[in-house]
PDB file of N, CA, C and O in Angstrom:
ATOM      1  N   MET A   1      -2.917  -9.562  43.747  1.00  0.00           N
ATOM      2  CA  MET A   1      -2.556 -10.079  42.465  1.00  0.00           C
ATOM      3  C   MET A   1      -2.415  -8.906  41.494  1.00  0.00           C
ATOM      4  O   MET A   1      -3.287  -8.043  41.393  1.00  0.00           O
ATOM      5  N   LYS A   2      -1.313  -8.908  40.803  1.00  0.00           N
ATOM      6  CA  LYS A   2      -1.045  -7.852  39.852  1.00  0.00           C
ATOM      7  C   LYS A   2      -1.257  -8.380  38.437  1.00  0.00           C
ATOM      8  O   LYS A   2      -0.712  -9.417  38.060  1.00  0.00           O
ATOM      9  N   TYR A   3      -2.031  -7.674  37.685  1.00  0.00           N
ATOM     10  CA  TYR A   3      -2.328  -8.089  36.321  1.00  0.00           C
ATOM     11  C   TYR A   3      -1.806  -7.035  35.363  1.00  0.00           C
ATOM     12  O   TYR A   3      -2.268  -5.894  35.367  1.00  0.00           O
ATOM     13  N   HIS A   4      -0.840  -7.424  34.541  1.00  0.00           N
ATOM     14  CA  HIS A   4      -0.258  -6.513  33.562  1.00  0.00           C
ATOM     15  C   HIS A   4      -0.302  -7.204  32.210  1.00  0.00           C
ATOM     16  O   HIS A   4       0.237  -8.297  32.032  1.00  0.00           O
ATOM     17  N   ARG A   5      -0.939  -6.561  31.285  1.00  0.00           N
ATOM     18  CA  ARG A   5      -1.063  -7.139  29.953  1.00  0.00           C
ATOM     19  C   ARG A   5      -0.494  -6.172  28.931  1.00  0.00           C
ATOM     20  O   ARG A   5      -0.918  -5.020  28.836  1.00  0.00           O
ATOM     21  N   GLU A   6       0.461  -6.655  28.181  1.00  0.00           N
ATOM     22  CA  GLU A   6       1.039  -5.832  27.126  1.00  0.00           C
ATOM     23  C   GLU A   6       0.378  -6.226  25.813  1.00  0.00           C
ATOM     24  O   GLU A   6       0.417  -7.388  25.410  1.00  0.00           O
ATOM     25  N   TYR A   7      -0.219  -5.264  25.163  1.00  0.00           N
ATOM     26  CA  TYR A   7      -0.978  -5.564  23.957  1.00  0.00           C
ATOM     27  C   TYR A   7      -0.087  -5.856  22.764  1.00  0.00           C
ATOM     28  O   TYR A   7      -0.343  -6.798  22.014  1.00  0.00           O
ATOM     29  N   SER A   8       0.939  -5.071  22.583  1.00  0.00           N
ATOM     30  CA  SER A   8       1.825  -5.304  21.452  1.00  0.00           C
ATOM     31  C   SER A   8       3.128  -4.556  21.660  1.00  0.00           C
ATOM     32  O   SER A   8       3.149  -3.454  22.208  1.00  0.00           O
ATOM     33  N   ALA A   9       4.212  -5.168  21.218  1.00  0.00           N
ATOM     34  CA  ALA A   9       5.510  -4.504  21.270  1.00  0.00           C
ATOM     35  C   ALA A   9       5.716  -3.617  20.049  1.00  0.00           C
ATOM     36  O   ALA A   9       6.614  -2.775  20.033  1.00  0.00           O
ATOM     37  N   ILE A  10       4.895  -3.802  19.040  1.00  0.00           N
ATOM     38  CA  ILE A  10       4.983  -3.016  17.816  1.00  0.00           C
ATOM     39  C   ILE A  10       4.274  -1.690  18.034  1.00  0.00           C
ATOM     40  O   ILE A  10       3.163  -1.653  18.563  1.00  0.00           O
ATOM     41  N   LYS A  11       4.911  -0.609  17.630  1.00  0.00           N
ATOM     42  CA  LYS A  11       4.314   0.707  17.839  1.00  0.00           C
ATOM     43  C   LYS A  11       3.130   0.953  16.912  1.00  0.00           C
ATOM     44  O   LYS A  11       2.134   1.543  17.329  1.00  0.00           O
ATOM     45  N   ASP A  12       3.225   0.512  15.666  1.00  0.00           N
ATOM     46  CA  ASP A  12       2.148   0.720  14.714  1.00  0.00           C
ATOM     47  C   ASP A  12       1.327  -0.569  14.633  1.00  0.00           C
ATOM     48  O   ASP A  12       1.614  -1.443  13.815  1.00  0.00           O
ATOM     49  N   VAL A  13       0.328  -0.678  15.466  1.00  0.00           N
ATOM     50  CA  VAL A  13      -0.444  -1.909  15.566  1.00  0.00           C
ATOM     51  C   VAL A  13      -1.353  -2.092  14.358  1.00  0.00           C
ATOM     52  O   VAL A  13      -1.407  -3.184  13.794  1.00  0.00           O
ATOM     53  N   ASN A  14      -2.050  -1.070  13.959  1.00  0.00           N
ATOM     54  CA  ASN A  14      -2.981  -1.150  12.848  1.00  0.00           C
ATOM     55  C   ASN A  14      -2.499  -0.298  11.679  1.00  0.00           C
ATOM     56  O   ASN A  14      -2.908   0.857  11.557  1.00  0.00           O
ATOM     57  N   PRO A  15      -1.634  -0.844  10.811  1.00  0.00           N
ATOM     58  CA  PRO A  15      -1.240  -0.051   9.654  1.00  0.00           C
ATOM     59  C   PRO A  15      -2.432   0.105   8.708  1.00  0.00           C
ATOM     60  O   PRO A  15      -3.220  -0.822   8.523  1.00  0.00           O
ATOM     61  N   ILE A  16      -2.545   1.261   8.131  1.00  0.00           N
ATOM     62  CA  ILE A  16      -3.674   1.568   7.255  1.00  0.00           C
ATOM     63  C   ILE A  16      -3.159   1.669   5.822  1.00  0.00           C
ATOM     64  O   ILE A  16      -2.183   2.362   5.538  1.00  0.00           O
ATOM     65  N   LEU A  17      -3.837   0.964   4.940  1.00  0.00           N
ATOM     66  CA  LEU A  17      -3.484   1.018   3.532  1.00  0.00           C
ATOM     67  C   LEU A  17      -3.948   2.347   2.953  1.00  0.00           C
ATOM     68  O   LEU A  17      -5.116   2.715   3.077  1.00  0.00           O
ATOM     69  N   GLY A  18      -3.035   3.056   2.329  1.00  0.00           N
ATOM     70  CA  GLY A  18      -3.361   4.341   1.736  1.00  0.00           C
ATOM     71  C   GLY A  18      -2.334   4.715   0.683  1.00  0.00           C
ATOM     72  O   GLY A  18      -1.316   4.041   0.527  1.00  0.00           O
ATOM     73  N   LYS A  19      -2.605   5.788  -0.035  1.00  0.00           N
ATOM     74  CA  LYS A  19      -1.672   6.265  -1.056  1.00  0.00           C
ATOM     75  C   LYS A  19      -0.534   7.022  -0.376  1.00  0.00           C
ATOM     76  O   LYS A  19      -0.766   7.840   0.514  1.00  0.00           O
ATOM     77  N   ASN A  20       0.677   6.745  -0.796  1.00  0.00           N
ATOM     78  CA  ASN A  20       1.846   7.430  -0.263  1.00  0.00           C
ATOM     79  C   ASN A  20       2.162   8.592  -1.201  1.00  0.00           C
ATOM     80  O   ASN A  20       2.700   8.390  -2.290  1.00  0.00           O
ATOM     81  N   THR A  21       1.830   9.792  -0.778  1.00  0.00           N
ATOM     82  CA  THR A  21       2.005  10.960  -1.642  1.00  0.00           C
ATOM     83  C   THR A  21       3.443  11.457  -1.686  1.00  0.00           C
ATOM     84  O   THR A  21       3.801  12.243  -2.564  1.00  0.00           O
ATOM     85  N   ARG A  22       4.252  11.014  -0.768  1.00  0.00           N
ATOM     86  CA  ARG A  22       5.647  11.461  -0.749  1.00  0.00           C
ATOM     87  C   ARG A  22       6.463  10.816  -1.867  1.00  0.00           C
ATOM     88  O   ARG A  22       7.285  11.486  -2.492  1.00  0.00           O
ATOM     89  N   TYR A  23       6.248   9.530  -2.126  1.00  0.00           N
ATOM     90  CA  TYR A  23       7.037   8.793  -3.118  1.00  0.00           C
ATOM     91  C   TYR A  23       6.195   8.381  -4.321  1.00  0.00           C
ATOM     92  O   TYR A  23       6.443   7.334  -4.919  1.00  0.00           O
ATOM     93  N   LYS A  24       5.217   9.180  -4.676  1.00  0.00           N
ATOM     94  CA  LYS A  24       4.326   8.799  -5.768  1.00  0.00           C
ATOM     95  C   LYS A  24       4.960   9.056  -7.127  1.00  0.00           C
ATOM     96  O   LYS A  24       5.800   9.941  -7.291  1.00  0.00           O
ATOM     97  N   LYS A  25       4.528   8.250  -8.100  1.00  0.00           N
ATOM     98  CA  LYS A  25       4.868   8.489  -9.502  1.00  0.00           C
ATOM     99  C   LYS A  25       3.625   8.947 -10.244  1.00  0.00           C
ATOM    100  O   LYS A  25       3.655   9.969 -10.929  1.00  0.00           O
ATOM    101  N   LEU A  26       2.530   8.202 -10.119  1.00  0.00           N
ATOM    102  CA  LEU A  26       1.254   8.628 -10.709  1.00  0.00           C
ATOM    103  C   LEU A  26       0.334   9.150  -9.619  1.00  0.00           C
ATOM    104  O   LEU A  26       0.083  10.352  -9.522  1.00  0.00           O
ATOM    105  N   SER A  27      -0.164   8.238  -8.804  1.00  0.00           N
ATOM    106  CA  SER A  27      -1.061   8.690  -7.736  1.00  0.00           C
ATOM    107  C   SER A  27      -0.623   8.217  -6.362  1.00  0.00           C
ATOM    108  O   SER A  27      -1.190   8.658  -5.363  1.00  0.00           O
ATOM    109  N   GLY A  28       0.364   7.337  -6.274  1.00  0.00           N
ATOM    110  CA  GLY A  28       0.881   6.880  -4.996  1.00  0.00           C
ATOM    111  C   GLY A  28       0.334   5.539  -4.533  1.00  0.00           C
ATOM    112  O   GLY A  28       0.582   5.131  -3.399  1.00  0.00           O
ATOM    113  N   VAL A  29      -0.407   4.847  -5.394  1.00  0.00           N
ATOM    114  CA  VAL A  29      -0.991   3.563  -5.006  1.00  0.00           C
ATOM    115  C   VAL A  29       0.102   2.517  -4.785  1.00  0.00           C
ATOM    116  O   VAL A  29       0.096   1.839  -3.757  1.00  0.00           O
ATOM    117  N   CYS A  30       1.019   2.371  -5.706  1.00  0.00           N
ATOM    118  CA  CYS A  30       2.076   1.361  -5.572  1.00  0.00           C
ATOM    119  C   CYS A  30       2.980   1.656  -4.388  1.00  0.00           C
ATOM    120  O   CYS A  30       3.388   0.737  -3.679  1.00  0.00           O
ATOM    121  N   ALA A  31       3.296   2.919  -4.164  1.00  0.00           N
ATOM    122  CA  ALA A  31       4.123   3.279  -3.010  1.00  0.00           C
ATOM    123  C   ALA A  31       3.388   3.004  -1.703  1.00  0.00           C
ATOM    124  O   ALA A  31       4.009   2.600  -0.720  1.00  0.00           O
ATOM    125  N   GLY A  32       2.091   3.216  -1.680  1.00  0.00           N
ATOM    126  CA  GLY A  32       1.299   2.921  -0.499  1.00  0.00           C
ATOM    127  C   GLY A  32       1.210   1.435  -0.218  1.00  0.00           C
ATOM    128  O   GLY A  32       1.277   1.016   0.937  1.00  0.00           O
ATOM    129  N   ILE A  33       1.059   0.633  -1.266  1.00  0.00           N
ATOM    130  CA  ILE A  33       1.030  -0.817  -1.105  1.00  0.00           C
ATOM    131  C   ILE A  33       2.381  -1.316  -0.613  1.00  0.00           C
ATOM    132  O   ILE A  33       2.442  -2.194   0.247  1.00  0.00           O
ATOM    133  N   ALA A  34       3.458  -0.767  -1.150  1.00  0.00           N
ATOM    134  CA  ALA A  34       4.796  -1.170  -0.711  1.00  0.00           C
ATOM    135  C   ALA A  34       5.022  -0.819   0.756  1.00  0.00           C
ATOM    136  O   ALA A  34       5.621  -1.600   1.495  1.00  0.00           O
ATOM    137  N   LYS A  35       4.553   0.335   1.175  1.00  0.00           N
ATOM    138  CA  LYS A  35       4.712   0.727   2.581  1.00  0.00           C
ATOM    139  C   LYS A  35       3.870  -0.159   3.496  1.00  0.00           C
ATOM    140  O   LYS A  35       4.319  -0.527   4.582  1.00  0.00           O
ATOM    141  N   TYR A  36       2.668  -0.500   3.075  1.00  0.00           N
ATOM    142  CA  TYR A  36       1.772  -1.337   3.882  1.00  0.00           C
ATOM    143  C   TYR A  36       2.351  -2.737   4.083  1.00  0.00           C
ATOM    144  O   TYR A  36       2.277  -3.287   5.182  1.00  0.00           O
ATOM    145  N   TYR A  37       2.927  -3.314   3.029  1.00  0.00           N
ATOM    146  CA  TYR A  37       3.505  -4.650   3.121  1.00  0.00           C
ATOM    147  C   TYR A  37       4.994  -4.649   3.435  1.00  0.00           C
ATOM    148  O   TYR A  37       5.623  -5.707   3.457  1.00  0.00           O
ATOM    149  N   ASN A  38       5.565  -3.469   3.679  1.00  0.00           N
ATOM    150  CA  ASN A  38       6.962  -3.312   4.052  1.00  0.00           C
ATOM    151  C   ASN A  38       7.884  -3.968   3.015  1.00  0.00           C
ATOM    152  O   ASN A  38       8.738  -4.786   3.357  1.00  0.00           O
ATOM    153  N   SER A  39       7.697  -3.597   1.760  1.00  0.00           N
ATOM    154  CA  SER A  39       8.525  -4.117   0.684  1.00  0.00           C
ATOM    155  C   SER A  39       9.048  -2.958  -0.156  1.00  0.00           C
ATOM    156  O   SER A  39       8.777  -1.792   0.130  1.00  0.00           O
ATOM    157  N   SER A  40       9.779  -3.291  -1.169  1.00  0.00           N
ATOM    158  CA  SER A  40      10.397  -2.293  -2.031  1.00  0.00           C
ATOM    159  C   SER A  40       9.363  -1.650  -2.963  1.00  0.00           C
ATOM    160  O   SER A  40       8.510  -2.338  -3.524  1.00  0.00           O
ATOM    161  N   ARG A  41       9.448  -0.339  -3.118  1.00  0.00           N
ATOM    162  CA  ARG A  41       8.549   0.352  -4.050  1.00  0.00           C
ATOM    163  C   ARG A  41       8.806  -0.088  -5.479  1.00  0.00           C
ATOM    164  O   ARG A  41       7.873  -0.229  -6.270  1.00  0.00           O
ATOM    165  N   LEU A  42      10.068  -0.304  -5.810  1.00  0.00           N
ATOM    166  CA  LEU A  42      10.422  -0.731  -7.163  1.00  0.00           C
ATOM    167  C   LEU A  42       9.822  -2.100  -7.462  1.00  0.00           C
ATOM    168  O   LEU A  42       9.319  -2.321  -8.564  1.00  0.00           O
ATOM    169  N   LEU A  43       9.865  -3.008  -6.520  1.00  0.00           N
ATOM    170  CA  LEU A  43       9.304  -4.341  -6.710  1.00  0.00           C
ATOM    171  C   LEU A  43       7.795  -4.273  -6.961  1.00  0.00           C
ATOM    172  O   LEU A  43       7.283  -4.950  -7.853  1.00  0.00           O
ATOM    173  N   VAL A  44       7.097  -3.472  -6.190  1.00  0.00           N
ATOM    174  CA  VAL A  44       5.642  -3.346  -6.362  1.00  0.00           C
ATOM    175  C   VAL A  44       5.323  -2.705  -7.705  1.00  0.00           C
ATOM    176  O   VAL A  44       4.364  -3.106  -8.365  1.00  0.00           O
ATOM    177  N   ARG A  45       6.103  -1.724  -8.118  1.00  0.00           N
ATOM    178  CA  ARG A  45       5.860  -1.076  -9.415  1.00  0.00           C
ATOM    179  C   ARG A  45       6.126  -2.019 -10.579  1.00  0.00           C
ATOM    180  O   ARG A  45       5.395  -2.001 -11.570  1.00  0.00           O
ATOM    181  N   VAL A  46       7.169  -2.845 -10.468  1.00  0.00           N
ATOM    182  CA  VAL A  46       7.465  -3.818 -11.522  1.00  0.00           C
ATOM    183  C   VAL A  46       6.355  -4.856 -11.603  1.00  0.00           C
ATOM    184  O   VAL A  46       5.940  -5.235 -12.698  1.00  0.00           O
ATOM    185  N   ILE A  47       5.870  -5.318 -10.455  1.00  0.00           N
ATOM    186  CA  ILE A  47       4.757  -6.271 -10.440  1.00  0.00           C
ATOM    187  C   ILE A  47       3.512  -5.642 -11.062  1.00  0.00           C
ATOM    188  O   ILE A  47       2.778  -6.314 -11.787  1.00  0.00           O
ATOM    189  N   ALA A  48       3.270  -4.372 -10.788  1.00  0.00           N
ATOM    190  CA  ALA A  48       2.111  -3.686 -11.360  1.00  0.00           C
ATOM    191  C   ALA A  48       2.239  -3.570 -12.883  1.00  0.00           C
ATOM    192  O   ALA A  48       1.246  -3.720 -13.595  1.00  0.00           O
ATOM    193  N   ILE A  49       3.424  -3.309 -13.378  1.00  0.00           N
ATOM    194  CA  ILE A  49       3.622  -3.201 -14.832  1.00  0.00           C
ATOM    195  C   ILE A  49       3.456  -4.557 -15.496  1.00  0.00           C
ATOM    196  O   ILE A  49       2.851  -4.658 -16.564  1.00  0.00           O
ATOM    197  N   VAL A  50       3.991  -5.608 -14.867  1.00  0.00           N
ATOM    198  CA  VAL A  50       3.823  -6.956 -15.416  1.00  0.00           C
ATOM    199  C   VAL A  50       2.343  -7.336 -15.419  1.00  0.00           C
ATOM    200  O   VAL A  50       1.848  -7.901 -16.394  1.00  0.00           O
ATOM    201  N   ALA A  51       1.641  -7.029 -14.336  1.00  0.00           N
ATOM    202  CA  ALA A  51       0.212  -7.311 -14.276  1.00  0.00           C
ATOM    203  C   ALA A  51      -0.555  -6.508 -15.320  1.00  0.00           C
ATOM    204  O   ALA A  51      -1.559  -6.982 -15.853  1.00  0.00           O
ATOM    205  N   LEU A  52      -0.091  -5.299 -15.614  1.00  0.00           N
ATOM    206  CA  LEU A  52      -0.742  -4.490 -16.640  1.00  0.00           C
ATOM    207  C   LEU A  52      -0.611  -5.125 -18.021  1.00  0.00           C
ATOM    208  O   LEU A  52      -1.532  -5.034 -18.833  1.00  0.00           O
ATOM    209  N   PHE A  53       0.526  -5.767 -18.297  1.00  0.00           N
ATOM    210  CA  PHE A  53       0.687  -6.451 -19.578  1.00  0.00           C
ATOM    211  C   PHE A  53      -0.094  -7.760 -19.631  1.00  0.00           C
ATOM    212  O   PHE A  53      -0.623  -8.124 -20.681  1.00  0.00           O
ATOM    213  N   LEU A  54      -0.168  -8.468 -18.510  1.00  0.00           N
ATOM    214  CA  LEU A  54      -0.876  -9.754 -18.494  1.00  0.00           C
ATOM    215  C   LEU A  54      -2.389  -9.589 -18.419  1.00  0.00           C
ATOM    216  O   LEU A  54      -3.126 -10.276 -19.126  1.00  0.00           O
ATOM    217  N   PHE A  55      -2.851  -8.687 -17.573  1.00  0.00           N
ATOM    218  CA  PHE A  55      -4.284  -8.455 -17.360  1.00  0.00           C
ATOM    219  C   PHE A  55      -4.568  -6.960 -17.469  1.00  0.00           C
ATOM    220  O   PHE A  55      -4.782  -6.305 -16.449  1.00  0.00           O
ATOM    221  N   PRO A  56      -4.575  -6.409 -18.671  1.00  0.00           N
ATOM    222  CA  PRO A  56      -4.635  -4.954 -18.807  1.00  0.00           C
ATOM    223  C   PRO A  56      -5.917  -4.316 -18.263  1.00  0.00           C
ATOM    224  O   PRO A  56      -5.851  -3.288 -17.589  1.00  0.00           O
ATOM    225  N   VAL A  57      -7.059  -4.898 -18.539  1.00  0.00           N
ATOM    226  CA  VAL A  57      -8.311  -4.278 -18.114  1.00  0.00           C
ATOM    227  C   VAL A  57      -8.473  -4.360 -16.596  1.00  0.00           C
ATOM    228  O   VAL A  57      -8.790  -3.364 -15.946  1.00  0.00           O
ATOM    229  N   ALA A  58      -8.257  -5.539 -16.043  1.00  0.00           N
ATOM    230  CA  ALA A  58      -8.424  -5.722 -14.599  1.00  0.00           C
ATOM    231  C   ALA A  58      -7.439  -4.865 -13.809  1.00  0.00           C
ATOM    232  O   ALA A  58      -7.807  -4.276 -12.792  1.00  0.00           O
ATOM    233  N   THR A  59      -6.198  -4.790 -14.264  1.00  0.00           N
ATOM    234  CA  THR A  59      -5.194  -3.991 -13.556  1.00  0.00           C
ATOM    235  C   THR A  59      -5.504  -2.501 -13.647  1.00  0.00           C
ATOM    236  O   THR A  59      -5.388  -1.779 -12.656  1.00  0.00           O
ATOM    237  N   ALA A  60      -5.895  -2.045 -14.822  1.00  0.00           N
ATOM    238  CA  ALA A  60      -6.199  -0.622 -14.992  1.00  0.00           C
ATOM    239  C   ALA A  60      -7.413  -0.220 -14.163  1.00  0.00           C
ATOM    240  O   ALA A  60      -7.411   0.833 -13.525  1.00  0.00           O
ATOM    241  N   VAL A  61      -8.448  -1.055 -14.171  1.00  0.00           N
ATOM    242  CA  VAL A  61      -9.646  -0.740 -13.391  1.00  0.00           C
ATOM    243  C   VAL A  61      -9.336  -0.746 -11.901  1.00  0.00           C
ATOM    244  O   VAL A  61      -9.775   0.145 -11.174  1.00  0.00           O
ATOM    245  N   SER A  62      -8.575  -1.752 -11.436  1.00  0.00           N
ATOM    246  CA  SER A  62      -8.262  -1.811 -10.010  1.00  0.00           C
ATOM    247  C   SER A  62      -7.359  -0.662  -9.574  1.00  0.00           C
ATOM    248  O   SER A  62      -7.487  -0.168  -8.454  1.00  0.00           O
ATOM    249  N   TYR A  63      -6.447  -0.229 -10.444  1.00  0.00           N
ATOM    250  CA  TYR A  63      -5.584   0.904 -10.108  1.00  0.00           C
ATOM    251  C   TYR A  63      -6.401   2.191  -9.992  1.00  0.00           C
ATOM    252  O   TYR A  63      -6.204   2.973  -9.063  1.00  0.00           O
ATOM    253  N   VAL A  64      -7.310   2.406 -10.929  1.00  0.00           N
ATOM    254  CA  VAL A  64      -8.140   3.613 -10.894  1.00  0.00           C
ATOM    255  C   VAL A  64      -9.046   3.604  -9.663  1.00  0.00           C
ATOM    256  O   VAL A  64      -9.196   4.626  -8.993  1.00  0.00           O
ATOM    257  N   VAL A  65      -9.644   2.459  -9.367  1.00  0.00           N
ATOM    258  CA  VAL A  65     -10.506   2.365  -8.191  1.00  0.00           C
ATOM    259  C   VAL A  65      -9.695   2.586  -6.916  1.00  0.00           C
ATOM    260  O   VAL A  65     -10.151   3.277  -6.006  1.00  0.00           O
ATOM    261  N   ALA A  66      -8.507   2.009  -6.844  1.00  0.00           N
ATOM    262  CA  ALA A  66      -7.662   2.197  -5.674  1.00  0.00           C
ATOM    263  C   ALA A  66      -7.225   3.652  -5.535  1.00  0.00           C
ATOM    264  O   ALA A  66      -7.158   4.170  -4.420  1.00  0.00           O
ATOM    265  N   SER A  67      -6.932   4.311  -6.636  1.00  0.00           N
ATOM    266  CA  SER A  67      -6.506   5.710  -6.553  1.00  0.00           C
ATOM    267  C   SER A  67      -7.661   6.625  -6.120  1.00  0.00           C
ATOM    268  O   SER A  67      -7.433   7.683  -5.534  1.00  0.00           O
ATOM    269  N   LEU A  68      -8.895   6.210  -6.412  1.00  0.00           N
ATOM    270  CA  LEU A  68     -10.040   7.013  -5.987  1.00  0.00           C
ATOM    271  C   LEU A  68     -10.449   6.745  -4.537  1.00  0.00           C
ATOM    272  O   LEU A  68     -10.884   7.658  -3.835  1.00  0.00           O
ATOM    273  N   LEU A  69     -10.312   5.500  -4.091  1.00  0.00           N
ATOM    274  CA  LEU A  69     -10.828   5.126  -2.775  1.00  0.00           C
ATOM    275  C   LEU A  69      -9.823   5.213  -1.630  1.00  0.00           C
ATOM    276  O   LEU A  69     -10.212   5.452  -0.487  1.00  0.00           O
ATOM    277  N   LEU A  70      -8.541   5.023  -1.921  1.00  0.00           N
ATOM    278  CA  LEU A  70      -7.557   5.021  -0.840  1.00  0.00           C
ATOM    279  C   LEU A  70      -7.290   6.433  -0.334  1.00  0.00           C
ATOM    280  O   LEU A  70      -7.196   7.369  -1.128  1.00  0.00           O
ATOM    281  N   PRO A  71      -7.168   6.592   0.984  1.00  0.00           N
ATOM    282  CA  PRO A  71      -6.864   7.911   1.520  1.00  0.00           C
ATOM    283  C   PRO A  71      -5.392   8.282   1.327  1.00  0.00           C
ATOM    284  O   PRO A  71      -4.540   7.403   1.191  1.00  0.00           O
ATOM    285  N   ASN A  72      -5.100   9.570   1.315  1.00  0.00           N
ATOM    286  CA  ASN A  72      -3.718  10.043   1.198  1.00  0.00           C
ATOM    287  C   ASN A  72      -3.008   9.907   2.526  1.00  0.00           C
ATOM    288  O   ASN A  72      -3.569  10.212   3.578  1.00  0.00           O
ATOM    289  N   GLN A  73      -1.758   9.444   2.469  1.00  0.00           N
ATOM    290  CA  GLN A  73      -0.899   9.354   3.647  1.00  0.00           C
ATOM    291  C   GLN A  73       0.485   9.830   3.256  1.00  0.00           C
ATOM    292  O   GLN A  73       0.794   9.984   2.075  1.00  0.00           O
ATOM    293  N   HIS A  74       1.309  10.059   4.256  1.00  0.00           N
ATOM    294  CA  HIS A  74       2.680  10.497   3.978  1.00  0.00           C
ATOM    295  C   HIS A  74       3.610   9.383   4.187  1.00  0.00           C
ATOM    296  O   HIS A  74       4.816   9.544   4.005  1.00  0.00           O
TER     297      HIS A  74
END
C-alpha cells in the first residue's frame, strides 16, 4: 500500500504578518497588512485614514503598537 499525502499546493503555507519595508510610507504597517491579506496597499491606507478620522485614539494607538511589535519583512 502506497501512502502519499500532499499537505498543500500553496507554496507559502504560513504567511506571517509583518511590516513591509519595501513599500512603506511611515513604518510599513499598512503595506504589510495589504500583503498579508493580498489586497491593494492603497485600499488599506485609505481604510486606515478613514479609521483615523472616525476613531482617532484607537487607530493611533493600534498603529504605534503594530509598528513596534511587527517584524520587518521585504
